[in-house]
N, C-alpha and C positions, 0 to 999 in steps of 0.2 A: 737680435732685434730684427724682426721680419719685415717683409714688404720692401726689400732693397730696390726692386725694379721701379718702385713708385717714389723713391726718394729723390728730391732735388739735390739735397746735400747729405753726405754721410761722412762722418769723421771717426777715425779709428786710432785709438791710443795716441792722440795728439799731445805733443810736448813742446813747450817753449821755455828755454832756460836762458837767462841773461848772465854773462860772465862779469864778475865784479872783482875788485881787488882782494888782496890777501889779508885785509883787516887793518889794525892800527899801525902795524909795522910797514912803513913805505918801501922797505927793502925786501919784503917777503915776495917770493915768486910763486907761492902756492895760490892757485886760482880757486875762487869760490863761485858757486852758482846760485842765482835766485830762481827757484823753481816756480815760475808764475802759473804755468799750466803743466800738469804732471800726469799725463796719461788719460785724456778725456776722450770718450766715445759717445757721440750723439748722432741723431738723424733728424732731418727736416723733411717730412713728407710733402708731396706736391699739393699746393693750394692750402696748406695748413700752417699753423704757427707753433713753433717750439720756443718756449720761454726758458731763459737761463737766469736763475735766481740765486742770490747769495749776498752776503755782507760785502762792504767795500774791502778790497784786498783779496777777494776770493779768486780772482783771475778771469772774471767775465769779459772785460774789455780786451784783455790780452788774447783771450780765446778768439774773439771776433777779429782782431787784427791778424792773428795767425791764419784764420780761415780765409781771409781775403788776401793773404800773402803780403800785407802791408809790413808785417814783421815776419821774416822767414822762420818757419817752424824748425825746432831742433830735431824733431822726429815725429813719426806717425804718418798716417795716410789721410788724404782729403779727396773724396770723390764728389764731383759736381757735374750734374747732368750725365751721370754714368761714366765719367772719365776721371782718372786720377790726375790731379792738377799740379801737384808740388813740383814735378820736374818737366812736365810736358805742356803746361798751360801757355797759351798765346795771350799776352796781356789784353790786346784789343778785344778778342773774343770773350775772354773771361769777364772783363769789367763792363762789357755791354750787357751781359746777362746777370751780373752780380753787382749790386749797388749797396751803399751804406749811408745811413742817416745818423749823424753824430748827436751827442747829448747837447752840445752848446752851439747853436747856429751862428753865434757871433764869431766863433773861431773857424767855422767851416765856410762862411760866406765872406768874400773879399769886400770890405767896405768901400773900396774905390771902383767897384764894378757895378753896373746897373743890374737889376734883377734879370732882365732878358739875357744879359751876357753870362751871368752865372749859370742859368739854366741851359744856355746854348753851348757852353764849353764842352760838356761830355758828348753832345751831339756832333760837334765838329770833329772831336778826336776819335769817337768810337763808331759813329753811324755814318757820317758824311752826308752829302747832298748839297744843293744850292742854298744860298742865303734865304731865299723866299720860303723854301720848304722847311728849313730849320726854324725860321721865325714863326711859321704857322704851327709847328710842333710846340714851340715855347708857349704860345698863347693857349693852345689846347691843354698843356700841362697846368698852366695857371688856372684855367677854368675848372679843371678836375679837382684842384685843391681849394676851390672856393674863393679865388682872388680875381677881381675884374681886370680887364685888359690894361687899364691905365697903370697898374702896378709894374708893368714891364719896364717902364722908364724911371722907376724910383730906385733909390739907393738903400741898402740895408739899414743905414742909420736912421731912416725915416719910418721904419716899420716897428711894430710891437714885437714882443718875443714870440707870440703865437703866429704872427704873420711871417716872421723870419723862418720859423720851423716849417710852415706851409711851403715856403719857397724851397727850402732844403728837400722837402718831400717831392715837390714838383720836379726838381732836378734829378732826383733818384728814379722817378718813374718815366722820365722823358725818353730813356733808351729802351723802354718796354722790357725790363729785366724779368728773369724767372725768380730770382731770390733778392730780397731786400733785408739787410741786416740793420736792425734798429737798436742803437746803443743808448739806452736811457733817453728816448726821444721826448719824454714829457716831464722829466724830473725837474727841469729848470723853469717850468711854467706854472702859472696859477692853477688852482684846482679846477676851476670852471673851464679854463682853456685846455687843460689836460683831457677832460672828457670830450671836448670837441675834436681834438687831434686823434684820440683813440677811435672815435666813431668814424672820422675821415679815413683812417688807416684800414678799418674793417670794410668800409664801402669800397675803397680802392682794391682791396684784396679780392673781393667778389668780382669787381668790374674787370680787373686785369689778370685774374687767375694767379695772383702772387703767392709766393711762399715767404714766410717771415721767420727770421731768427731774432727773437725779441729779448733784449738784455735789460734787466731791471733788478733793483734791490727791494721793490715793493711787491710782496707776494699777493696782496689783494688785487693789484693791477694785473699781475700775471694770471691770476685765477679768472678774471673777467675776459682777458684778451687771448689766451692761448688754448691750444688743443692738447699739447704735450708739454711737460715741464721737467727741467733738469735742475736739481738743486746742487750748487757748487759750494765747496768748502776748501779753502787753502789749496786751490789748484786741482782739486779732484771733484768728480761727480759722486755724491753720496746717495742720491735717490733720483730715480728717473721713471717716468711713466705717463699715462694719460692724466691730464690735469685733474679730472674729476676723481680718479682713483687716489692720486697722491694727496689731494686736498681733503678728501673725506676720510681717508685711512692712511695718514702719514705714518711711516714705520721707522725711519731713522730718527734718533733723538734730536738731531739738529733741525730736521724738518718739522718735527712735532713742536719744538720751541718756536720756530718761525710762525707756524700756523696759530699757535696759542697767543702770540703777541700781535698778530695782524688785526687791524680794525675791520674784521669781516662782519656783515650784518647778521649772519646765522649763528646764534650762540651754541648750537649743537656742534658746529664745526669748530668754532673759535675756542671752545673750552673742552676739547677732547682730552687733553692732558695738560697739566701745568708743569712744564719742564723749564726750570730756570737755567739760563746760560750765564755762567760766570767767567770772568777772564776775558782775554782778547784773542783775536785770530793769531795763530802762531806765525813766527817768522818764516818767510819763504826761503830765507838763506840757510837757516838752521832749524828745520821743522822737527817736531818730536818723532820719535821712532814709532813704528806700528801705525795704528790709526791716528791720523793727525788731530782728530776731535777728542781723543781720550782724555787730555788734561782738563777738558771742560765738561765731560760727559758724566751724568749722575749714575750711569749704569756700568762704568768702566771697571774692568778687572785686569788681572795680570796679562792675559793674552792680548789685550788691546794695546798695551805698550810694547809688545814684542812682534806682533804680526799685523800687517795691513790687510783688512778684510777685502775680498774681491766683490765686485758688483754682481750680485746674483739675483735671479728672477724668483720672487716669492709668490707671485700671482701672475696670470697671463699679462705680459706687457709691463709689469711693475717690478723694477729692479732696486735693490737696496744693498749698500755696502756697510754691514754691521755684523759683529760676532754674536750679538745678543738681540737680534731683531724680534725674537718672541716676547721680549719684555715690553714692547710697545704695542703688542697685539690687542 
């Protein structure tokens, strides 16, 4: 994956395993691992958006938490602004330049704190300055997300869902970060409010030269919002590339099925192939051997249950992990 010198974020073979018990036998000492993220490599170019798409349980949020070091990665390398951060990151410097907006603003905003205090909190801890300067920054952040000054003295309980998410975004941009990780930032909102928030995020990206890692289960939203797209399945990236290339010519059977089922307005894209996905996402504790998608894949053959396919470049900048990628050509 080229242009490394222009990447705000580069992740190589990132893994996050959770240790769990030995099963139904409480006396068993044998540990088992939940492989939530199992060897993911992605990049987020400067001032661009990389979308992470997949079903619930695919590992998208765990990937975000591992990238931000909220959950310590089990293995792999994370490069942010050209520096490997897993072992050398200084928290104050890292989180001043890397912020996160969560799916549910109700859980990320303290209901007992006024809006101005929620936005000021990272400024006090990461940026510093006098109270007057910080309050001025708070009001500027509110203005940038379309909320008037009087909202500074309100509590989250008096705000609508869209207003709460605007406050969460204001808090994220207040430190002037280089990267904002957006974890399903619109999925809890009404459709009309979703469109407003997405437009706001695009405007802020231009104004602040932001890079976004955008996590979503909605491939139609990812198509509208992103420059690059990574399709995750059961902890792995199965297809990766420029959004236009992946959406117009999806090559992994799982991506083809997602595109076919998405409510996209262009029927030429929507009905490329009709691939029906049967069954459920496999267990992250006891995943199938070989390609994790093979129990649900209509093209699977013996090799698919024996060998995990590598992520290979099939066209410039377009990567797919599939033994029989020619079947979707």
